[in-house]
C-alpha positions, 0 to 999 in steps of 0.5 A: 522472828516474825513473818511481819518482821521479816518483810520489813526485810523484804521492802528494804531490799526492794527500795532505796534507803531511807533518807536517800535523796530524790531520784528522777522519775523511774519509768512506770513498772512493767505489771509482773505476771500473776505467777511471779515473785513480786505480784505488784508494785504501787509505786503512787507516781502521778500519771494523770493530773487531773485524777487526784488518787491512783486509778486502782483506788477509791476514797473510803468515805460514810456516803450510804446514798453512794453504797459506801458504807464507812461510818467516821469516814467523812464524805467531804473533807479528809479526802486521800489525795496524791502529794508532790511534796512529799515521797520516800522514792520518786516524786509522790506518794498518797497522803491521808489528812485528817481534821477529826474523823478517819482517813481511808484509800481502798483498792479497788475489788479484782486488781489482785487476783491470787494464786490459790495455795500461794502466800502473800506479803503486803508492805508499805512505808509511812510518814506521818506528821502531827499524831497524838492520838490517831495511828495508821495502818495497813489492812489487807483481806482475800475476796471470793470470786464474788468480790465479797470479803471472806470472813477471818481473813483480814489482817492488819498491822499494829497501830502505826506512827513515824513521826517526820520519817519514813518506816515500813510497815507490812501485813502477811495474807496466808493459808488463803480459803479454797474460794479466795480469789482476789486480794483487797488492801486498805490504807487508813488513818484512824482515830482512838475510837476506832482501834483502842477498847474503852475501859470504861462504859461506852456513855461515859468516855471521851475520846480525843481526836488529832484535828490537824494531822496526816499520814503519807503512804509510798511503795505498796508492794504485793510480794509472792511468798514460798510455802515453808514447812519445818517439822519434827519427826517425834511427838510434841517435838521432843526428843527421847535419847537414843533418838535422835532429832530428824528435821523435816524441811518442806518448801513449795514455791508457785513463783517459779524463781529460784530461791535459797535456803538454810538450816540453822540450829541455835541452842538456849544461849542463841548460839549458833550449834547446827547449820545446813545450806540445802540447794532449792532450783524451783518448784518443790523440795522435801528433805530430812536432816539430822543435825549433830547437836552439842548435848540435851537441852532446848533448841530453836531450828530457823529456816531461812530463806532468800530469793530474787526480788528481795525475798526474805523468810523464815520458819521457826520450829522450837524443841528438846532433847532429853536423856533417856528414861531410867527405869527401876533396876527391879523391873524386867524390861521397858514394857508398860506392863511392868511398871507399877506405881511401885516402879515409879517411885516418887515421880509420883510425887511430880506433875504437870497441869495440862489447861488447854489441849485440841483434839489433834493435840490429845494425842501427844499427852502419853509420849509427852508424859513418858518423856517427862518421866513425871507420874501425874497428870491433869487433863482438862474436861470442860472448857470454852470450846466443849460444846454438847456435839463435840462430847462423842468425840471428846470422849472417844479421843480421850479414851485411848489416851487415859488407857494408854496413861493407865498402864504406865501407872499415871495418876490422872485427874481430870479438871472442869476448868470452865462451864461450857458455855451452852451449860453456863447459859442453861444455869446461868451461871459464870464459866469460871465457877464450873461447880455451881453447873453441877446441880442434882436436882437438874439434868442439864449437865449429865450429857455433858459430864456422864458420858466422861463418868461412866466411861472413867468413873472407875479409874478416874478419882480426882477432879479439879475445879477452875483455873487458879485465881478462880476462888479468890479466898473470899467466902466459904466454898461448897462443894455438896452438889458436884459431890452427889453429881460425881458421887452418883457414878464415881465411887469415893471422888476426890474433889480438888480447888485451885487456890493462889499461894498469896491467899489465907487457906484455913479461914474461907475453907475451914467448912467446905465439906467434900473438899479432898485436895488443895492445888496452890500456886506460887506466883512467879513473882516468888524470889526463889530465896523466900519460896521455901517460906512461903510454903512452909506457911501454907503447910502450917494453913494446910494442917489446920484443915479437916478432911483436906488429905491431899495437896498440890503446890504448882510453880509458875514459871516465868513469863517466856516474853520477859525473860530469857529462855536459859533464866526461865529455866533456871529460877524453875530448878532454884525455886523447885528445889526448894520446895522439894526442901519443905515438903518432901518428908511432909505426912501429906507427901504433897505433890509438886507440879508445872503448869504445862510447859508447852504453849498452842499455836492455831496455825499448827493444831496437831502438835505443842511448841516445848519450852525450856523448862519442859526439859528444865522439870525433867532434870528436876524430877530425876534429880529430886525423886528418891532424894531428901535435902538434908543440909547446906554447906556454908560457903558464903552469903552469895553462895546455896549449896543444898545436900542432897541424901537418898531417902529411905525408900530410894532404890540401892543404887541412888547416890547422894548428891549437891546442888549449888548456884550463886544468888548475889546479883553480881556474884562474881564467878569464880570456882570453889573448891569442896571436898565432896568424896572420894568416889567419882563426881557427875556435874549434871546441867539443868537440861540432864548433860553430864560431865565429870568434875575436874580433881585436884590434889592439897591446896598449898595456900592453906593458910588463907583457903579461898573455901573449905577443901581437902586432900582430895577435893573438886573444883566447884565450878559455880555459877547463876546456873544451878548444877548438881553434882552426883556421887558426892559423900553425903555423910562427910558434906553433912559433917562439914556443913555441921561443923561450926565456931561459936561465937563466930564474932571475936571482938576487938575490945577484948584480946581473950576469947573463950570459944568452942567447936561443934561437931555432930555425927551424921553417920549411922554408926559412932565416930571418932576423930581428931581435930588439929587447928592448922591457922591462924598461928602458922602451923602449916608446911611451909608458911612462917609462924604467925604469933600474933595469935594464940590458940589453945588447945591446938589439938582436940579429939572427939568420940561421938554416936550417931546424931549426938553432938559436942562442942569442944572448947577452945580460948583464943587470943591475938594482938592489939594489931590484928585486922578487922575482916573476915577470917578462917579457923583451918582444922586437920581432921582424921576421922574414922567412920564407915571409912577413914578421911583426912580432910582439911576444912575452914571455919569462917569468922569475923573480927571487929568491933561490935555495933559497928560496920566499915568499909574501906574503899579507894579511887585515883583522882587528877589534882594539880596535874597528876594522879592523887589517891583518895582513901574513904574509911566508911563507918555504920552504926548498928548498935544501940549508943552513939559512938565517937570514932578518932580515925587515922591514916597512915601510908608509906613514905606519908605523914599520919592523917587524923581526922574524927567522927563525933556522935555517930548515932545508931542507924547512922552512916558516914565516912571520912576521905584521906588524900594522898597526893603522887598515887603512883609512889603508892602502887602496890603497898599497903595503907592502914587505917584505924578508928579508936572508940574514944569510950571504949578505946577499943581499936578496929584496924584495917588495911587496903593495897593500892593495886 
């Protein structure tokens, strides 16, 4: 919560509630001492009837002859005055009217001296009337001892309107300069011209104005705030296990009044996971806390303080806790000297692109890279802040960073994201096109570039030009000049361009000489279900480019101001897995990257604020590196289950895994069951927390299983948040995923069907096995036989060489009473492979009428003082010819009801309703719906059980 928002709570505690009846005029407040919490209260009660405004204030007017320079503030109208007819509290308020133009009131200089080193919150209540275009503002600034405004100290509220009721607004003045001596406050009513930016050239803009409106201000309060600091004793606010988070609290209060403080920590779902009260008497306190947290992930620490006089303030700190880094088993220890590109494995294919860092934050790059476990990083070299004078300091600060990263075998790229202002002006080039500032025939660029080339040219060969969106995909791209300049000191430099994934690659880049690599951004708006197809198209275009050898796919994360923190992290995991499924085995070995998963704050120049995507990115790297997505388990349209197998070069200890999540917007959260193998299964969430999957014995309801299952199956908790399952039997999962029934749609127009079960051998050795078809048909122990189905043969045997596929024919028959809808072919599998398996598995199929979709629903209504039941049968023609349907509904104890749908055209949908009075008699009973195609006499049966 911002300090501005918290100031509203301050005001609410100090004054009567909004809408309370007017109170008798209070006694004049005693002016508090400068050191107290409440520094000043302006209640705007009229003291002298002959004075139209408070004596501590003066009107803002544009009257140069009287040394008042306020353009837009008329000198003879819009005059601020006391108003005895409107008040938030007491009898009077200050009215700022407008008949066109602005109106304002300014606190006289010298009225509000300050304590140096203290922060202040200024609050006031506002009421407006007739404001359609104009807005009210509260403005405050620091003045020096000579009563001059201190540049950069002014703060103003958001444009405010509060029609016909009182609302609080506030601003915070903090971190006063050493020469700050006083506070000055403005209350203003401004027309749009004075606070809005024009979308058109100024001479073409017609500004609208309010000409009969007003704003009232009451209860202006100035309060001193304690200085609060909440920090974490970990670089970049990232804690790497086995370290634990150590939160440092520092509170400095100059008021001398007692305050209370509470430290609260919440997780990514805003649930409180730790709380610590902090006792404070007066003055200063410094303390350190080590909270016990439930696991790895993203957390927010909030320090709330409260005190006399309605004080309420808070400070927040976001941090992440990550698992310890896992090294290659062949490495002798964790020292940098044992880390090589080989021991990093495929972590070198995961990167972070840093867009901005100030000099104090550059030292955080190595620990952040270490915590993330990435093998590549891009560091900005040129930006809008780089001056010629800053080049030596930038070079010095980067030297230690680059040396540390190189010892850890991290691949480094430098980014020229923007042309330095002085260089852009000298070359007359746009800041967004830094490549144009590298002219080999001039030396203007040399002081800005050559020191870096001389220092890092032998170790850093890759150079990125521009930011994503700078290259719109229009016209040819020429890199001859940059290649000549950088190549003069860097042997065989690799020049890379940024690109938006929505633009075509091959046409504008086909003739781009000296272009070695591309970095393509996948926008956050790309749905996870479409990412793989999107990236596949990019790869097709990339493959047609000549001499472009490297590709980086950059995933843009969801904006945190529009999406919940947990959704930002979960979406990144889903989209990254889909991208990896496409690029992992591409010959160019593309890199997968994200832009920096942290934000910077000018108020905290020496650290960064990590986002939840930082923790998710670390988990992704741990799970995807040295693994390949080799298939998916078909568990339904609303479920995504991907199988990950160790790559050919993976360390021996690398196990198989599964990642799963639900895709439907309202998908239910019931667990699924899946045969994952005989090993212990670890469940890993998107932040790296591990738990053990729940093992179960055989299911009893094999006739109608909810999903594939086995003698030793696993409860599969699956939701919209992805989870990884480590230790799975990859070949068994691939075998089950490849099992299929062809065709998987059985038409009721024919009672006999020739089908086949397809089996594939994913093991590296020959396999053999036997398949017994248990259901439908009733060959499940403990369940009655279902003689409406006939399947022949019921037992199938097979032998398969590695990688081979075989189809096993079967004949399926059912009687005319078979209901339409989803069904399952339940198989008992005995497989001899690397070990002997005994698995029960279900193959989904569907019974129905080709070209016709149906849905049966029901609802209760009140008719004639009794509950009635309406059953609706809805049909949609998805075929190519029109249909005529004769429909009948039968319910126990009720007469048969008939209806007809005539000439249902292709693409059309319609419904028929059947009404049953006395609905209570149908509770727990089944209603049957029959639809007959009058042309073919094919009948489609359905039923619905009333609950």
